[in-house]
N, C-alpha and C positions, 0 to 999 in steps of 0.2 A: 594507811596505805590504800584502803578502799575508796576514800574520798578523792585522793589524788588520781587514782585509776579512773573513777567516774568522770571527774573533770577533764581528764585527758581524752577520754572517749567522746565526751560531748564536744570538746574543742576540735577533735579530728573530724567528727561528723559535720560540724558547722563549717569548717574551712573547706572540706571536700565538697559540700553542697554549694558553697560560694564559688569554688573553682569550676565546678561543672556547670553552674548557672552562667558563668562568664563564657564558657565554651559553647554552650548550646543555645543561649538566649538569642544571639543574632540569627541563627538558623531558624529558630521557631518564629521569630518576628517576621523574617522574610517570608516564611511559609504562610503565616496568617495574613500578611499584606497581599500576597499573590492570590489567596482565596477571596479576599474582599474585593480585589481588583477584578477578578473574574466574575464575581457576583454583580458588580456594578456594570461591567461590560455586557452581561446578559440582560440586565434590566434596561439599559439604553438600547440594546438591539431589539428588545421586544417593543419598545415605544416607537422606534423608527420603522418597523416593518408593517405598520398599519397602512392600508391603501387609501389614504386620504388625499383628495385632489386639492390643489391650492384654491382657496376661496370658497370651498364647500362648507356648508353649515351642517353640523351633526348634532342631533338631539338624542341623548342617551335614554332619557326617561320621559314618558308622556305625563304631563301634570294632571293631577286629579281634577276633574271638572264637576264632580258630583257634590262639591261643598256648597252648602246653602247658608246664607247669613242668618243668624239668630236674631229675630225681631225683638226678643225680650231684652237684648243688651242695650239698645238705644241708638241714637244718631251719633255719628262721628263728627266732632267739631275740632277744627284746626285753630288753635289759639296762637296769637302773635304776641310777642313780648313788646311792651311799650316802655320806652326809655323815659 
């Protein structure tokens, strides 16, 4: 009798979870999609609000000019492949 009762409880829990998932899954998916859509909208809004004129060149980072070549390495030779 205990085995049947345990299997019955497990079956009821399984089917009730399955039923509730079918009820609430569309709502949860819609909610998740709206959050992702809002996040994407905010990201595109941030990218378009920059005050950049058409044709303007923008340099974000100044390149390091203090690099010196190491003379111990040797000379660079450009080899060509011969057929």
